[in-house]
N, C-alpha and C positions, 0 to 999 in steps of 0.2 A: 504494500500500500504506500503510495507516494502522496506527499502534500504539495500544494501549489497555491497560486492566487486565483485558480480557476477550479476550485473544488478538489475532489479526490480522484485519483486514478488507481484502480485496483487490478493488479496483475494476477491472473490465475496461472500458477506455475505448472499445472497439469495440461492445460490447453494452450498456454502462452497468449491467451486473449486478454485484452485490457478493457475494462469497463470504466466509464466516466460518471462520477456521482457529483451532482451539483445542487445548489439551493434552488428550490422552486417556490416562488412567491405565492403560488396557488395551493401549495401542499404544506400544511403546518407540521407534517411528520417527515419533511425532507431536511437535509443539512441546513443549519441555521445561517451559515455564511460561507462564501466561497474562498475566503482567504484563510488557509489552514496554517496554524502556527505550531501545533503539537499533536502527535499521534501516540497513544499509549495503550498497550494491551495489559490487562490486569491478570491476576492469578487464576481467574475463572475463564480466561481467554476472551473476555469481553473487551470491546474497543471503546475508547474515550477519545473524542476529537476536540482539541482546543483550537479556538479560532481567534482571529484578529477582529475584534469588535462584534463578535456574534456569540460570545460566551462559550460554554462547553456542551458537547453533544455526547449522548450515550447511544451506541448502536445496538438495537434490539435484534439479535440474530433470529429469534423465533418468528418475528413478523417482518423482518427486513425493513425496519423503519428507524428513524432517528428520534430520540427524545432529547429536547433541549432544556437545560436547566437555566431558567431565565434570571435576569438581573433585577435586584430589588433589595428591600430591607427585611423581608420575611425569613423565617428560619429554614425554609426550603429553597431559598434563592441565593445566588452568588452576588457579591457586592460590586463586581467589576467585570466588564465583558471582553477584556483582552487577556487571554490565557497563555502563559509562557511556559509552564511546567506542570507536570502531573506525576505524583508519586504515591505508591500504595504501601501501607504499613502492614505489620504482621497480623493485624485484626481485620484486614481487607478494607480499611477505610482509606480515603484519598486525601492527600495534601495537595492543594491546587494553588500554584503560584500565579499571581496576576501582575500586570504592569501598572497598577495604580490602587489596588485594593488589598495589598499585602498578601497574606495567605488565607485561603478559605479551606477549612477542615470539614470534609464531607463524611458524616457517619452514614455509611451505606445501608446499615440495618434499619435505622430510624428515618433515613431520608432527610436528616437535619444538617444544617451547615452553620459552623461557627467561624466568625471573622477574627483574624489576628492582624491588627494594623498598628502602624507607628503612632505613638503618643509621646509628644515632646515632654510631657510631665511624668512619664513613667519610664525609668531606666531599664525595666525588664521587658519592654515592648520591642518588637522588631525594629531594626534601625531604619528601614525604608519601606515604603509601600510598593516600590517598583522592584518586584522580585523577578529575577531572570532564570534561576535554576535552583533545584532542590535535589539533594541526594541523601542517602542514609548510609551509616556505617554498620558494622557487625552487631553493635549494641542497640540498633534501632534509633540512634541519635540522628538528628537532622543537621545537615550543613546547607546553609541558604546563602546563595550569592545574589547581591542586589546591584542595580545599575549605578547607583550614585552614593552608596554608603556602605561598601565593603561586605564583610562576611559575618554571618550569624550562626551560632551553635544553639541547638535546642535538645535538651534531654527530655524525650517524650515519655520516660518512665516516671517522672516526678511532676505532680501537679500541685498548685497551679503552675502553668508553664512560664518559664523565664528564658527569654532570648538573650544569649550572651554574645557580646560583640567580640570577635576575634580580630585583633589588629596588630599583627607583627610588623616589623620594619625590615625592608630588604637591604641588600648590600649597597644600594645607592641612597640609603637613608629615606626611602619613600615608604610611607605607611600603607598597608593594604587597603585602608578605607579610601585612599585616593585613586584606586583603580576601579574601573567599571567592569564588573564581573559578568561574563557571558556563559561560562560552563565550568563544571566541577567533576572531578573523578578521583576515586581512591584506589591506588594500585595494591598489588599483593604484598608490598613491603610496608603498607599502611602509611603511605605518603599521600598528601592531598595535592592534586594538580588543579591549577586555577587558570582558566582561559579568560583573557581580557578583550575589551573592545578595540583598544588601540596600542596596547603595550605588550602584546605577545603572551607568552606562557610563563606562569609562576609555579614554583615547587615549594610546598610547605611541609617540613618534617615535623610530625606530631611529637616525636620524642625530644628533639633538640629545640623545638619551637623556632626554628630558623626559616626565614622566607628568602627564596632565591629567585631572581628573575633570569630566565634563560635568554640567550641571544639567538633565538630561533628565527626562522625565515618569515613566517606569517605574523604580522603584528595584530591582526584581528582574528581571534580564534572563535569558531562557531560550535565545535564539538570536540570531545575527547572520549575515546573508547579504548578498551583493551584489545590488543592485537591477538592473532592466533597463538603467538608465543606470549604468555603472560609476563615475560620479562621486558616487554615493550608496550608502549601505548601509541595510539594513532591520534594525531591532532589535525583537524581540518579547518581551513580558514581562507584568508584573503589570497594566499599564494599556493593553494592546492593542499596537498597532504604531506605531513612529516611523520617520521617514525622515530620515537625517542626511547632510548635505553633507560629504564627506571633506576638502574644501579649506577651507571656512569654519567647519566644525563646527556650523553652524546646524542645528536640528532642528525637526521639526513632526510632530504626531500625524496619522496617516492616518485620515480620517473615513469610516466605512463606514455612515453612517446610512441610505443608500438601500437597503441590504440588510436585509430584514425579519428574517431569522434572526439577523443579527449585531448588532442594535440593543442587545441587553442582554448580549452577551458581553464579557468584560474580559480575562481572563488568556489569553495566547497562549503555547503551548508550543513550536511550531515553524512555520516558513513555508517553502513551496516555490513557486518561480515557474516555470511551464512555458514551453514554446517559443512559446506564443501571448501570453505576458506576463500570464497569469492568476495570481492568488494563491490557493494552497491553504493554508488556515490551520488548524492544529491547535489547538484550544482546551481549556481545563480545564472539562469538564462540558457543553460545547455541541457536541461533535463536531467535524466538519470543515466549514469555511465556504469556499466557492469564490467569488472575486470577480474 
């Protein structure tokens, strides 16, 4: 399933046929908006579609229709309609990141939503309402990257929730809160990788509490994933794809010159590696490239 500004494209791997799913203003059970921002599959294999300005959609497989969670102040509504990230916890509830409404916590059993937003008078609130990415560690703690106010840590096992600001300083004496975070990933060595909008890739060592800015090629990072070899990560961004050794921090650009379609594509939005080790690369303006 691929996202775009023109709805969803669904590839059937058995038939190699592609179906196009779009918003239909005359069908309330269609996709709510054609600008797709996030696609997430939960532990039940259900699909959640986050959109730009159309809220979040749940795809009902039984009836092949979309259910849209609308924006509003009610307990069954989300508080902002730009959805940047979706994460499922061990209780099968969803943590939904928005680009203006902080985090919306969706209790899937009750169908109720709780908002966690920034409060200038509360030091335990989230540092920004513009949330770009949410990941969890082995202890079910959340790490939350924001656009304009750094990194937050949340221990979900202790209530009431307290959002802790994590703000180390890198080798250039720049605090993490000064970076606009776009993506997060925890590797097998328990290091946190931080992608930024304009300053490339950062590595945060949980044990030493040290923050290091890498001199990698792409300065705008859109995604970070584990490679087929867990000793490496893959970062996609403004200059294509880079492979980084998580132990030595050495990096190299992956050269795809053999692929005719990919010779002139540069900006990478997302990467998925399938069970055969093939790379599915979502690009800006060049569609999907399979390598």
